[in-house]
FIKOLZA-1660 file (N, C-alpha, C; in steps of 0.1 Angstrom, whole numbers, plus 5000, padded with zeros to 4 digits):
% residues 261
   i   px   py   pz ch aa at
   1 7382 6704 6536  A  M  N
   1 7396 6700 6535  A  M CA
   1 7401 6702 6521  A  M  C
   2 7413 6707 6520  A  R  N
   2 7419 6708 6507  A  R CA
   2 7431 6698 6506  A  R  C
   3 7431 6690 6495  A  I  N
   3 7440 6679 6493  A  I CA
   3 7449 6682 6481  A  I  C
   4 7462 6681 6482  A  L  N
   4 7472 6682 6471  A  L CA
   4 7473 6668 6466  A  L  C
   5 7470 6666 6453  A  L  N
   5 7471 6653 6447  A  L CA
   5 7483 6653 6437  A  L  C
   6 7492 6643 6438  A  T  N
   6 7503 6643 6429  A  T CA
   6 7506 6628 6426  A  T  C
   7 7517 6626 6419  A  N  N
   7 7521 6612 6416  A  N CA
   7 7535 6612 6409  A  N  C
   8 7539 6601 6404  A  D  N
   8 7552 6601 6396  A  D CA
   8 7550 6595 6382  A  D  C
   9 7538 6591 6379  A  D  N
   9 7535 6585 6366  A  D CA
   9 7531 6596 6356  A  D  C
  10 7530 6608 6360  A  G  N
  10 7525 6619 6351  A  G CA
  10 7511 6623 6353  A  G  C
  11 7508 6635 6350  A  I  N
  11 7495 6641 6353  A  I CA
  11 7483 6634 6346  A  I  C
  12 7486 6627 6335  A  M  N
  12 7475 6620 6327  A  M CA
  12 7475 6605 6330  A  M  C
  13 7482 6601 6340  A  A  N
  13 7483 6586 6343  A  A CA
  13 7469 6581 6347  A  A  C
  14 7465 6569 6343  A  P  N
  14 7452 6564 6347  A  P CA
  14 7451 6562 6362  A  P  C
  15 7462 6559 6369  A  G  N
  15 7461 6557 6384  A  G CA
  15 7457 6570 6391  A  G  C
  16 7463 6581 6386  A  L  N
  16 7460 6594 6392  A  L CA
  16 7445 6598 6389  A  L  C
  17 7441 6596 6377  A  L  N
  17 7428 6600 6373  A  L CA
  17 7417 6591 6381  A  L  C
  18 7420 6579 6382  A  A  N
  18 7411 6570 6390  A  A CA
  18 7410 6574 6404  A  A  C
  19 7421 6577 6410  A  L  N
  19 7421 6581 6424  A  L CA
  19 7415 6595 6426  A  L  C
  20 7416 6603 6416  A  H  N
  20 7410 6616 6417  A  H CA
  20 7394 6614 6418  A  H  C
  21 7389 6605 6409  A  D  N
  21 7375 6602 6410  A  D CA
  21 7371 6596 6423  A  D  C
  22 7379 6587 6428  A  A  N
  22 7375 6580 6441  A  A CA
  22 7376 6589 6453  A  A  C
  23 7383 6600 6452  A  L  N
  23 7385 6609 6463  A  L CA
  23 7373 6619 6464  A  L  C
  24 7364 6619 6454  A  E  N
  24 7353 6628 6454  A  E CA
  24 7346 6628 6467  A  E  C
  25 7343 6640 6473  A  G  N
  25 7336 6640 6485  A  G CA
  25 7344 6641 6497  A  G  C
  26 7357 6638 6496  A  L  N
  26 7366 6639 6507  A  L CA
  26 7371 6653 6510  A  L  C
  27 7371 6661 6499  A  G  N
  27 7376 6675 6500  A  G CA
  27 7378 6681 6487  A  G  C
  28 7384 6693 6486  A  E  N
  28 7387 6699 6473  A  E CA
  28 7400 6693 6469  A  E  C
  29 7400 6687 6457  A  I  N
  29 7412 6681 6452  A  I CA
  29 7420 6690 6442  A  I  C
  30 7432 6693 6445  A  V  N
  30 7440 6702 6437  A  V CA
  30 7452 6695 6432  A  V  C
  31 7454 6693 6419  A  T  N
  31 7464 6685 6414  A  T CA
  31 7477 6693 6409  A  T  C
  32 7488 6689 6414  A  F  N
  32 7501 6693 6409  A  F CA
  32 7509 6681 6407  A  F  C
  33 7512 6677 6395  A  A  N
  33 7518 6665 6391  A  A CA
  33 7528 6666 6380  A  A  C
  34 7537 6657 6379  A  P  N
  34 7547 6658 6368  A  P CA
  34 7541 6658 6354  A  P  C
  35 7547 6666 6345  A  K  N
  35 7542 6666 6331  A  K CA
  35 7544 6653 6324  A  K  C
  36 7555 6646 6328  A  T  N
  36 7559 6633 6321  A  T CA
  36 7562 6623 6332  A  T  C
  37 7563 6610 6328  A  V  N
  37 7566 6599 6337  A  V CA
  37 7579 6601 6344  A  V  C
  38 7579 6600 6357  A  Q  N
  38 7591 6602 6366  A  Q CA
  38 7593 6590 6375  A  Q  C
  39 7589 6578 6371  A  S  N
  39 7591 6566 6379  A  S CA
  39 7605 6564 6383  A  S  C
  40 7607 6560 6395  A  A  N
  40 7620 6556 6401  A  A CA
  40 7630 6568 6401  A  A  C
  41 7625 6580 6402  A  T  N
  41 7634 6592 6403  A  T CA
  41 7637 6595 6417  A  T  C
  42 7631 6587 6427  A  S  N
  42 7633 6589 6441  A  S CA
  42 7631 6603 6445  A  S  C
  43 7640 6609 6454  A  H  N
  43 7638 6622 6459  A  H CA
  43 7646 6633 6452  A  H  C
  44 7648 6631 6440  A  G  N
  44 7656 6641 6432  A  G CA
  44 7648 6654 6431  A  G  C
  45 7655 6665 6431  A  I  N
  45 7649 6678 6429  A  I CA
  45 7657 6685 6418  A  I  C
  46 7651 6696 6412  A  T  N
  46 7657 6703 6402  A  T CA
  46 7663 6716 6407  A  T  C
  47 7675 6719 6404  A  Y  N
  47 7682 6731 6407  A  Y CA
  47 7687 6739 6395  A  Y  C
  48 7693 6732 6385  A  S  N
  48 7700 6738 6375  A  S CA
  48 7691 6741 6362  A  S  C
  49 7679 6738 6363  A  E  N
  49 7670 6740 6351  A  E CA
  49 7657 6746 6357  A  E  C
  50 7650 6754 6349  A  P  N
  50 7637 6760 6353  A  P CA
  50 7626 6749 6354  A  P  C
  51 7617 6752 6363  A  L  N
  51 7605 6743 6364  A  L CA
  51 7593 6749 6357  A  L  C
  52 7591 6745 6345  A  M  N
  52 7580 6750 6337  A  M CA
  52 7567 6744 6342  A  M  C
  53 7557 6752 6342  A  V  N
  53 7543 6748 6347  A  V CA
  53 7533 6752 6337  A  V  C
  54 7522 6744 6335  A  E  N
  54 7511 6747 6327  A  E CA
  54 7499 6740 6332  A  E  C
  55 7487 6747 6329  A  E  N
  55 7475 6741 6333  A  E CA
  55 7470 6732 6322  A  E  C
  56 7466 6720 6326  A  V  N
  56 7461 6710 6316  A  V CA
  56 7447 6705 6320  A  V  C
  57 7440 6701 6310  A  E  N
  57 7427 6694 6313  A  E CA
  57 7429 6679 6314  A  E  C
  58 7429 6674 6326  A  M  N
  58 7431 6660 6329  A  M CA
  58 7420 6651 6324  A  M  C
  59 7408 6656 6324  A  K  N
  59 7396 6650 6318  A  K CA
  59 7386 6661 6317  A  K  C
  60 7375 6659 6310  A  P  N
  60 7365 6670 6308  A  P CA
  60 7361 6677 6321  A  P  C
  61 7364 6689 6321  A  G  N
  61 7360 6697 6332  A  G CA
  61 7369 6697 6344  A  G  C
  62 7380 6690 6344  A  V  N
  62 7389 6688 6355  A  V CA
  62 7403 6693 6351  A  V  C
  63 7407 6704 6358  A  L  N
  63 7420 6709 6354  A  L CA
  63 7431 6706 6365  A  L  C
  64 7443 6705 6361  A  G  N
  64 7454 6703 6370  A  G CA
  64 7466 6711 6365  A  G  C
  65 7476 6712 6374  A  T  N
  65 7489 6718 6370  A  T CA
  65 7500 6708 6368  A  T  C
  66 7505 6709 6355  A  A  N
  66 7516 6700 6352  A  A CA
  66 7529 6707 6354  A  A  C
  67 7538 6701 6361  A  V  N
  67 7552 6706 6364  A  V CA
  67 7562 6698 6356  A  V  C
  68 7570 6705 6349  A  D  N
  68 7581 6697 6341  A  D CA
  68 7593 6695 6350  A  D  C
  69 7590 6686 6360  A  G  N
  69 7601 6683 6370  A  G CA
  69 7597 6669 6376  A  G  C
  70 7604 6667 6387  A  R  N
  70 7602 6654 6394  A  R CA
  70 7591 6655 6405  A  R  C
  71 7587 6643 6410  A  P  N
  71 7576 6644 6420  A  P CA
  71 7579 6653 6432  A  P  C
  72 7591 6652 6438  A  A  N
  72 7594 6660 6449  A  A CA
  72 7594 6675 6445  A  A  C
  73 7598 6678 6432  A  D  N
  73 7597 6692 6427  A  D CA
  73 7582 6697 6428  A  D  C
  74 7573 6688 6424  A  C  N
  74 7559 6692 6423  A  C CA
  74 7554 6696 6437  A  C  C
  75 7557 6688 6447  A  V  N
  75 7552 6691 6460  A  V CA
  75 7560 6704 6466  A  V  C
  76 7573 6704 6464  A  K  N
  76 7581 6715 6469  A  K CA
  76 7576 6728 6463  A  K  C
  77 7574 6728 6450  A  L  N
  77 7570 6740 6443  A  L CA
  77 7556 6744 6447  A  L  C
  78 7547 6735 6449  A  A  N
  78 7534 6737 6453  A  A CA
  78 7533 6744 6467  A  A  C
  79 7540 6738 6476  A  L  N
  79 7540 6742 6490  A  L CA
  79 7547 6755 6492  A  L  C
  80 7557 6758 6484  A  R  N
  80 7565 6770 6486  A  R CA
  80 7560 6782 6478  A  R  C
  81 7552 6779 6467  A  S  N
  81 7548 6790 6458  A  S CA
  81 7534 6789 6453  A  S  C
  82 7531 6778 6445  A  L  N
  82 7519 6777 6437  A  L CA
  82 7507 6777 6446  A  L  C
  83 7507 6771 6457  A  W  N
  83 7495 6770 6466  A  W CA
  83 7491 6784 6470  A  W  C
  84 7500 6792 6475  A  E  N
  84 7497 6805 6479  A  E CA
  84 7493 6814 6468  A  E  C
  85 7498 6812 6456  A  E  N
  85 7494 6820 6444  A  E CA
  85 7479 6817 6441  A  E  C
  86 7475 6805 6444  A  R  N
  86 7461 6802 6441  A  R CA
  86 7451 6805 6452  A  R  C
  87 7455 6803 6465  A  F  N
  87 7446 6804 6476  A  F CA
  87 7449 6815 6486  A  F  C
  88 7460 6822 6483  A  G  N
  88 7463 6833 6492  A  G CA
  88 7475 6831 6501  A  G  C
  89 7481 6842 6506  A  E  N
  89 7492 6841 6514  A  E CA
  89 7489 6833 6527  A  E  C
  90 7498 6825 6531  A  G  N
  90 7497 6817 6543  A  G CA
  90 7489 6804 6542  A  G  C
  91 7482 6802 6530  A  S  N
  91 7474 6790 6529  A  S CA
  91 7482 6778 6526  A  S  C
  92 7477 6767 6530  A  R  N
  92 7484 6754 6528  A  R CA
  92 7474 6743 6527  A  R  C
  93 7477 6732 6520  A  P  N
  93 7468 6721 6520  A  P CA
  93 7467 6714 6533  A  P  C
  94 7456 6707 6535  A  D  N
  94 7455 6699 6548  A  D CA
  94 7461 6685 6547  A  D  C
  95 7463 6680 6535  A  L  N
  95 7468 6667 6532  A  L CA
  95 7473 6666 6518  A  L  C
  96 7484 6658 6517  A  T  N
  96 7489 6654 6504  A  T CA
  96 7486 6639 6501  A  T  C
  97 7481 6636 6489  A  I  N
  97 7480 6622 6485  A  I CA
  97 7488 6620 6473  A  I  C
  98 7497 6610 6472  A  S  N
  98 7505 6608 6461  A  S CA
  98 7502 6594 6455  A  S  C
  99 7497 6594 6442  A  G  N
  99 7494 6581 6436  A  G CA
  99 7482 6583 6427  A  G  C
 100 7476 6572 6423  A  M  N
 100 7479 6559 6426  A  M CA
 100 7489 6554 6416  A  M  C
 101 7500 6549 6422  A  N  N
 101 7512 6545 6413  A  N CA
 101 7509 6532 6406  A  N  C
 102 7515 6532 6394  A  S  N
 102 7514 6520 6385  A  S CA
 102 7525 6511 6389  A  S  C
 103 7523 6502 6399  A  G  N
 103 7533 6493 6404  A  G CA
 103 7534 6495 6419  A  G  C
 104 7537 6484 6426  A  A  N
 104 7538 6484 6441  A  A CA
 104 7550 6491 6445  A  A  C
 105 7549 6499 6456  A  N  N
 105 7561 6505 6462  A  N CA
 105 7563 6498 6476  A  N  C
 106 7569 6486 6475  A  I  N
 106 7572 6478 6487  A  I CA
 106 7586 6474 6487  A  I  C
 107 7591 6471 6499  A  G  N
 107 7605 6467 6500  A  G CA
 107 7614 6479 6496  A  G  C
 108 7626 6476 6489  A  I  N
 108 7635 6486 6486  A  I CA
 108 7630 6496 6476  A  I  C
 109 7619 6493 6469  A  N  N
 109 7612 6502 6460  A  N CA
 109 7607 6514 6467  A  N  C
 110 7605 6514 6480  A  V  N
 110 7601 6526 6488  A  V CA
 110 7612 6536 6486  A  V  C
 111 7625 6532 6486  A  I  N
 111 7636 6541 6485  A  I CA
 111 7637 6547 6471  A  I  C
 112 7634 6539 6461  A  Y  N
 112 7635 6543 6447  A  Y CA
 112 7623 6552 6442  A  Y  C
 113 7612 6551 6449  A  S  N
 113 7599 6556 6444  A  S CA
 113 7598 6571 6444  A  S  C
 114 7594 6576 6433  A  G  N
 114 7590 6590 6432  A  G CA
 114 7577 6593 6439  A  G  C
 115 7568 6583 6439  A  T  N
 115 7555 6584 6445  A  T CA
 115 7557 6587 6460  A  T  C
 116 7565 6578 6466  A  V  N
 116 7568 6579 6481  A  V CA
 116 7576 6592 6483  A  V  C
 117 7585 6596 6475  A  A  N
 117 7593 6608 6477  A  A CA
 117 7584 6620 6477  A  A  C
 118 7574 6621 6469  A  A  N
 118 7565 6632 6469  A  A CA
 118 7558 6633 6482  A  A  C
 119 7554 6622 6488  A  A  N
 119 7547 6621 6501  A  A CA
 119 7557 6626 6512  A  A  C
 120 7569 6621 6511  A  V  N
 120 7579 6624 6521  A  V CA
 120 7582 6639 6521  A  V  C
 121 7583 6645 6509  A  E  N
 121 7586 6659 6508  A  E CA
 121 7575 6667 6514  A  E  C
 122 7563 6663 6512  A  S  N
 122 7552 6670 6518  A  S CA
 122 7553 6670 6534  A  S  C
 123 7555 6658 6539  A  A  N
 123 7556 6656 6554  A  A CA
 123 7568 6664 6559  A  A  C
 124 7579 6664 6552  A  F  N
 124 7591 6671 6556  A  F CA
 124 7587 6686 6558  A  F  C
 125 7579 6691 6549  A  L  N
 125 7575 6705 6549  A  L CA
 125 7563 6708 6558  A  L  C
 126 7558 6698 6565  A  G  N
 126 7548 6700 6575  A  G CA
 126 7534 6697 6571  A  G  C
 127 7532 6690 6560  A  I  N
 127 7518 6686 6556  A  I CA
 127 7518 6671 6555  A  I  C
 128 7509 6664 6564  A  P  N
 128 7509 6650 6564  A  P CA
 128 7505 6644 6550  A  P  C
 129 7510 6632 6547  A  A  N
 129 7509 6627 6534  A  A CA
 129 7506 6612 6534  A  A  C
 130 7499 6608 6523  A  I  N
 130 7496 6593 6521  A  I CA
 130 7501 6590 6507  A  I  C
 131 7509 6579 6506  A  A  N
 131 7513 6574 6493  A  A CA
 131 7504 6562 6489  A  A  C
 132 7500 6561 6477  A  V  N
 132 7491 6549 6473  A  V CA
 132 7497 6543 6460  A  V  C
 133 7499 6530 6461  A  S  N
 133 7504 6523 6449  A  S CA
 133 7497 6510 6447  A  S  C
 134 7497 6505 6434  A  L  N
 134 7490 6493 6431  A  L CA
 134 7499 6483 6424  A  L  C
 135 7499 6471 6430  A  L  N
 135 7506 6460 6424  A  L CA
 135 7500 6456 6410  A  L  C
 136 7509 6455 6400  A  L  N
 136 7505 6451 6387  A  L CA
 136 7508 6437 6384  A  L  C
 137 7500 6430 6376  A  A  N
 137 7503 6417 6371  A  A CA
 137 7502 6418 6356  A  A  C
 138 7490 6417 6351  A  D  N
 138 7487 6418 6337  A  D CA
 138 7483 6432 6334  A  D  C
 139 7491 6440 6327  A  R  N
 139 7488 6454 6324  A  R CA
 139 7476 6456 6316  A  R  C
 140 7471 6445 6309  A  N  N
 140 7459 6446 6301  A  N CA
 140 7446 6443 6309  A  N  C
 141 7448 6440 6322  A  R  N
 141 7436 6436 6330  A  R CA
 141 7436 6444 6343  A  R  C
 142 7440 6457 6343  A  I  N
 142 7440 6465 6355  A  I CA
 142 7427 6472 6357  A  I  C
 143 7420 6469 6368  A  E  N
 143 7407 6476 6371  A  E CA
 143 7411 6488 6380  A  E  C
 144 7414 6499 6373  A  W  N
 144 7418 6511 6380  A  W CA
 144 7407 6516 6389  A  W  C
 145 7395 6516 6384  A  A  N
 145 7384 6522 6392  A  A CA
 145 7382 6514 6405  A  A  C
 146 7383 6501 6404  A  R  N
 146 7381 6492 6416  A  R CA
 146 7392 6494 6426  A  R  C
 147 7404 6495 6420  A  A  N
 147 7416 6497 6429  A  A CA
 147 7415 6510 6436  A  A  C
 148 7411 6520 6429  A  A  N
 148 7409 6534 6435  A  A CA
 148 7399 6534 6446  A  A  C
 149 7388 6526 6444  A  T  N
 149 7377 6525 6454  A  T CA
 149 7382 6519 6466  A  T  C
 150 7390 6508 6465  A  I  N
 150 7397 6501 6476  A  I CA
 150 7406 6511 6483  A  I  C
 151 7414 6518 6475  A  A  N
 151 7423 6528 6481  A  A CA
 151 7416 6538 6489  A  A  C
 152 7404 6543 6484  A  R  N
 152 7396 6553 6491  A  R CA
 152 7392 6548 6505  A  R  C
 153 7388 6535 6505  A  T  N
 153 7383 6529 6518  A  T CA
 153 7395 6529 6528  A  T  C
 154 7407 6526 6523  A  V  N
 154 7418 6526 6532  A  V CA
 154 7422 6540 6537  A  V  C
 155 7421 6549 6528  A  I  N
 155 7424 6563 6531  A  I CA
 155 7414 6568 6542  A  I  C
 156 7402 6565 6540  A  D  N
 156 7392 6569 6550  A  D CA
 156 7395 6563 6564  A  D  C
 157 7400 6551 6564  A  R  N
 157 7404 6544 6577  A  R CA
 157 7416 6552 6583  A  R  C
 158 7425 6555 6574  A  V  N
 158 7437 6562 6579  A  V CA
 158 7433 6575 6585  A  V  C
 159 7424 6582 6579  A  L  N
 159 7420 6596 6584  A  L CA
 159 7410 6595 6595  A  L  C
 160 7407 6583 6601  A  E  N
 160 7399 6583 6613  A  E CA
 160 7406 6588 6625  A  E  C
 161 7420 6589 6624  A  R  N
 161 7427 6596 6634  A  R CA
 161 7434 6607 6628  A  R  C
 162 7437 6618 6635  A  T  N
 162 7444 6630 6630  A  T CA
 162 7458 6627 6628  A  T  C
 163 7463 6629 6615  A  L  N
 163 7477 6627 6612  A  L CA
 163 7485 6638 6617  A  L  C
 164 7497 6635 6622  A  D  N
 164 7506 6645 6626  A  D CA
 164 7512 6652 6614  A  D  C
 165 7516 6665 6616  A  A  N
 165 7521 6673 6604  A  A CA
 165 7531 6666 6596  A  A  C
 166 7540 6659 6602  A  H  N
 166 7552 6653 6595  A  H CA
 166 7550 6638 6593  A  H  C
 167 7538 6633 6593  A  E  N
 167 7535 6619 6592  A  E CA
 167 7533 6614 6577  A  E  C
 168 7539 6602 6574  A  V  N
 168 7538 6596 6561  A  V CA
 168 7532 6582 6563  A  V  C
 169 7522 6579 6555  A  V  N
 169 7516 6565 6555  A  V CA
 169 7517 6560 6541  A  V  C
 170 7523 6548 6539  A  N  N
 170 7525 6542 6526  A  N CA
 170 7515 6531 6525  A  N  C
 171 7506 6532 6515  A  I  N
 171 7495 6522 6512  A  I CA
 171 7498 6515 6499  A  I  C
 172 7498 6501 6499  A  N  N
 172 7499 6493 6487  A  N CA
 172 7487 6484 6485  A  N  C
 173 7481 6485 6473  A  I  N
 173 7470 6477 6470  A  I CA
 173 7474 6464 6462  A  I  C
 174 7469 6452 6466  A  P  N
 174 7473 6440 6457  A  P CA
 174 7467 6441 6444  A  P  C
 175 7472 6432 6435  A  K  N
 175 7467 6433 6421  A  K CA
 175 7452 6432 6420  A  K  C
 176 7446 6440 6412  A  T  N
 176 7431 6442 6411  A  T CA
 176 7428 6440 6396  A  T  C
 177 7424 6428 6392  A  E  N
 177 7422 6425 6378  A  E CA
 177 7407 6423 6375  A  E  C
 178 7398 6425 6385  A  S  N
 178 7384 6423 6383  A  S CA
 178 7376 6435 6390  A  S  C
 179 7366 6439 6383  A  P  N
 179 7358 6450 6389  A  P CA
 179 7350 6445 6401  A  P  C
 180 7350 6432 6403  A  D  N
 180 7343 6427 6415  A  D CA
 180 7353 6422 6426  A  D  C
 181 7365 6427 6425  A  R  N
 181 7375 6423 6435  A  R CA
 181 7370 6427 6449  A  R  C
 182 7369 6417 6458  A  P  N
 182 7364 6421 6471  A  P CA
 182 7375 6429 6479  A  P  C
 183 7370 6435 6489  A  M  N
 183 7380 6443 6498  A  M CA
 183 7390 6434 6505  A  M  C
 184 7403 6435 6501  A  P  N
 184 7413 6427 6508  A  P CA
 184 7414 6431 6522  A  P  C
 185 7421 6422 6530  A  E  N
 185 7424 6424 6544  A  E CA
 185 7435 6435 6544  A  E  C
 186 7434 6444 6554  A  I  N
 186 7445 6454 6556  A  I CA
 186 7454 6449 6567  A  I  C
 187 7467 6450 6564  A  R  N
 187 7478 6446 6573  A  R CA
 187 7487 6458 6575  A  R  C
 188 7490 6461 6588  A  V  N
 188 7500 6471 6591  A  V CA
 188 7513 6464 6593  A  V  C
 189 7522 6467 6584  A  V  N
 189 7535 6459 6583  A  V CA
 189 7547 6468 6581  A  V  C
 190 7558 6463 6583  A  G  N
 190 7571 6470 6581  A  G CA
 190 7576 6468 6567  A  G  C
 191 7586 6476 6563  A  M  N
 191 7592 6475 6550  A  M CA
 191 7602 6463 6549  A  M  C
 192 7600 6455 6539  A  N  N
 192 7609 6444 6537  A  N CA
 192 7624 6449 6534  A  N  C
 193 7633 6444 6542  A  S  N
 193 7647 6449 6540  A  S CA
 193 7656 6439 6533  A  S  C
 194 7654 6438 6520  A  A  N
 194 7662 6429 6512  A  A CA
 194 7664 6435 6498  A  A  C
 195 7676 6433 6492  A  P  N
 195 7678 6439 6479  A  P CA
 195 7671 6431 6468  A  P  C
 196 7670 6436 6457  A  L  N
 196 7665 6429 6445  A  L CA
 196 7676 6420 6439  A  L  C
 197 7671 6409 6433  A  E  N
 197 7680 6400 6427  A  E CA
 197 7683 6403 6412  A  E  C
 198 7679 6415 6408  A  E  N
 198 7680 6418 6394  A  E CA
 198 7693 6424 6390  A  E  C
 199 7696 6422 6377  A  G  N
 199 7709 6427 6372  A  G CA
 199 7707 6435 6359  A  G  C
 200 7717 6434 6350  A  Y  N
 200 7716 6442 6337  A  Y CA
 200 7720 6433 6326  A  Y  C
 201 7712 6434 6315  A  D  N
 201 7716 6427 6302  A  D CA
 201 7726 6435 6295  A  D  C
 202 7737 6429 6291  A  R  N
 202 7747 6436 6283  A  R CA
 202 7743 6435 6268  A  R  C
 203 7743 6446 6261  A  R  N
 203 7739 6446 6247  A  R CA
 203 7749 6455 6239  A  R  C
 204 7748 6453 6226  A  V  N
 204 7757 6461 6217  A  V CA
 204 7748 6468 6207  A  V  C
 205 7749 6481 6205  A  S  N
 205 7741 6488 6196  A  S CA
 205 7746 6485 6182  A  S  C
 206 7738 6489 6171  A  P  N
 206 7742 6487 6158  A  P CA
 206 7756 6493 6154  A  P  C
 207 7760 6503 6161  A  D  N
 207 7773 6510 6157  A  D CA
 207 7784 6504 6166  A  D  C
 208 7781 6494 6174  A  G  N
 208 7792 6487 6182  A  G CA
 208 7793 6492 6196  A  G  C
 209 7785 6502 6200  A  Q  N
 209 7786 6507 6214  A  Q CA
 209 7780 6498 6224  A  Q  C
 210 7787 6494 6234  A  V  N
 210 7782 6486 6245  A  V CA
 210 7773 6493 6254  A  V  C
 211 7761 6488 6258  A  Y  N
 211 7753 6494 6267  A  Y CA
 211 7746 6483 6276  A  Y  C
 212 7740 6488 6287  A  Y  N
 212 7733 6478 6296  A  Y CA
 212 7719 6482 6298  A  Y  C
 213 7710 6472 6299  A  W  N
 213 7696 6475 6301  A  W CA
 213 7692 6468 6314  A  W  C
 214 7685 6475 6323  A  A  N
 214 7681 6469 6335  A  A CA
 214 7671 6458 6333  A  A  C
 215 7673 6447 6339  A  A  N
 215 7665 6435 6337  A  A CA
 215 7658 6431 6350  A  A  C
 216 7645 6426 6349  A  G  N
 216 7638 6422 6361  A  G CA
 216 7625 6429 6362  A  G  C
 217 7617 6425 6372  A  T  N
 217 7603 6430 6374  A  T CA
 217 7602 6440 6385  A  T  C
 218 7613 6442 6392  A  G  N
 218 7612 6451 6404  A  G CA
 218 7607 6445 6416  A  G  C
 219 7603 6432 6415  A  L  N
 219 7597 6425 6427  A  L CA
 219 7605 6412 6430  A  L  C
 220 7617 6410 6425  A  N  N
 220 7624 6398 6427  A  N CA
 220 7634 6400 6439  A  N  C
 221 7629 6399 6451  A  F  N
 221 7637 6402 6463  A  F CA
 221 7645 6389 6467  A  F  C
 222 7657 6392 6473  A  T  N
 222 7665 6381 6477  A  T CA
 222 7659 6373 6489  A  T  C
 223 7650 6379 6496  A  R  N
 223 7643 6372 6507  A  R CA
 223 7630 6381 6510  A  R  C
 224 7620 6374 6515  A  T  N
 224 7608 6381 6520  A  T CA
 224 7607 6378 6535  A  T  C
 225 7607 6389 6542  A  S  N
 225 7607 6388 6557  A  S CA
 225 7592 6385 6561  A  S  C
 226 7590 6376 6571  A  P  N
 226 7576 6375 6576  A  P CA
 226 7571 6388 6582  A  P  C
 227 7559 6391 6580  A  G  N
 227 7553 6403 6585  A  G CA
 227 7557 6416 6578  A  G  C
 228 7562 6414 6566  A  S  N
 228 7567 6426 6558  A  S CA
 228 7556 6430 6548  A  S  C
 229 7559 6442 6542  A  D  N
 229 7550 6447 6531  A  D CA
 229 7550 6438 6519  A  D  C
 230 7562 6433 6516  A  V  N
 230 7563 6424 6504  A  V CA
 230 7554 6411 6506  A  V  C
 231 7555 6405 6518  A  E  N
 231 7547 6393 6521  A  E CA
 231 7532 6396 6520  A  E  C
 232 7528 6408 6526  A  A  N
 232 7514 6411 6526  A  A CA
 232 7509 6413 6512  A  A  C
 233 7515 6422 6504  A  V  N
 233 7509 6426 6491  A  V CA
 233 7510 6414 6481  A  V  C
 234 7521 6407 6481  A  L  N
 234 7522 6395 6472  A  L CA
 234 7513 6384 6476  A  L  C
 235 7509 6384 6489  A  G  N
 235 7499 6375 6494  A  G CA
 235 7485 6379 6492  A  G  C
 236 7482 6390 6485  A  G  N
 236 7469 6395 6482  A  G CA
 236 7463 6404 6492  A  G  C
 237 7471 6409 6501  A  H  N
 237 7466 6418 6512  A  H CA
 237 7470 6433 6509  A  H  C
 238 7463 6442 6516  A  I  N
 238 7467 6456 6515  A  I CA
 238 7478 6458 6526  A  I  C
 239 7488 6465 6522  A  S  N
 239 7498 6469 6532  A  S CA
 239 7497 6484 6536  A  S  C
 240 7498 6486 6549  A  V  N
 240 7498 6500 6554  A  V CA
 240 7511 6501 6563  A  V  C
 241 7520 6510 6559  A  T  N
 241 7533 6512 6565  A  T CA
 241 7536 6526 6569  A  T  C
 242 7537 6529 6582  A  P  N
 242 7542 6543 6585  A  P CA
 242 7556 6545 6582  A  P  C
 243 7560 6556 6576  A  L  N
 243 7574 6558 6572  A  L CA
 243 7579 6570 6579  A  L  C
 244 7593 6570 6580  A  S  N
 244 7600 6582 6586  A  S CA
 244 7611 6586 6576  A  S  C
 245 7613 6599 6575  A  Y  N
 245 7623 6604 6566  A  Y CA
 245 7636 6607 6574  A  Y  C
 246 7636 6606 6588  A  V  N
 246 7648 6608 6596  A  V CA
 246 7656 6595 6595  A  V  C
 247 7668 6596 6589  A  M  N
 247 7676 6585 6586  A  M CA
 247 7687 6582 6597  A  M  C
 248 7688 6589 6607  A  T  N
 248 7698 6587 6618  A  T CA
 248 7696 6573 6623  A  T  C
 249 7707 6566 6624  A  D  N
 249 7708 6552 6630  A  D CA
 249 7710 6554 6645  A  D  C
 250 7699 6556 6653  A  D  N
 250 7701 6558 6667  A  D CA
 250 7708 6547 6674  A  D  C
 251 7706 6534 6670  A  A  N
 251 7712 6523 6677  A  A CA
 251 7727 6523 6676  A  A  C
 252 7733 6531 6667  A  R  N
 252 7748 6531 6666  A  R CA
 252 7754 6545 6670  A  R  C
 253 7745 6554 6675  A  M  N
 253 7750 6567 6679  A  M CA
 253 7761 6566 6689  A  M  C
 254 7758 6558 6700  A  Q  N
 254 7768 6557 6711  A  Q CA
 254 7781 6550 6706  A  Q  C
 255 7780 6541 6697  A  T  N
 255 7792 6534 6692  A  T CA
 255 7801 6545 6686  A  T  C
 256 7796 6554 6678  A  W  N
 256 7804 6564 6672  A  W CA
 256 7808 6575 6681  A  W  C
 257 7800 6578 6691  A  R  N
 257 7804 6587 6702  A  R CA
 257 7817 6582 6709  A  R  C
 258 7817 6568 6711  A  D  N
 258 7828 6562 6718  A  D CA
 258 7841 6563 6710  A  D  C
 259 7839 6563 6697  A  V  N
 259 7851 6564 6688  A  V CA
 259 7856 6578 6688  A  V  C
 260 7848 6588 6687  A  F  N
 260 7852 6602 6684  A  F CA
 260 7852 6611 6696  A  F  C
 261 7845 6607 6707  A  E  N
 261 7845 6616 6718  A  E CA
 261 7853 6610 6730  A  E  C
% end
């Protein structure tokens, strides 16, 4: 099996490197990831500028391709061009894994996330995908290796059944601040549907220019629904959420047909 590995924190991010190590033995890992941090860029893609690519040494003996673009760009470019250039005409990866993201992608953050967007782009183009993210608490006490080992266990469970070509699975690991962190319980849950309570700090630059700085942690939700990804992960559990990129609101289709037809 050949696996396309990507992320939104950049090709040298500790989460991606840890996950790369943890995936050893699952298949051939081929990395196409952003050159720089692209957090919260959602599903943006590049049209008006060139996508520069370069081979980089992620760690001794391990090479990856850095794309000077967004996460969705990396996957789109890989599946449309770079993969065939490397492996031959008509070749495609068997699976895309996006992560491990520095920060949980739960609730509304699923919409903002470049990590999830990369997975969605892959599934849209016919390659099943798994997004992996880690809840952070103390950035000085992150056990990336242990979190990646936990993620690998969940990925193995996900792959016990054959994923459909357009399937996306979003995995979130609770905070892991100890190398002895036991395997948390896995919960299959839905996305918490509540906005963040965060706002903006109004500031003034030295030259008198007013500007605003986003304030908050990204996890202050107006409410937490029972049985949601937010409840699960903040409660110390692993969340597994199947996602769909089809945004049609089927429940209201007939309402609008009645209006216009």
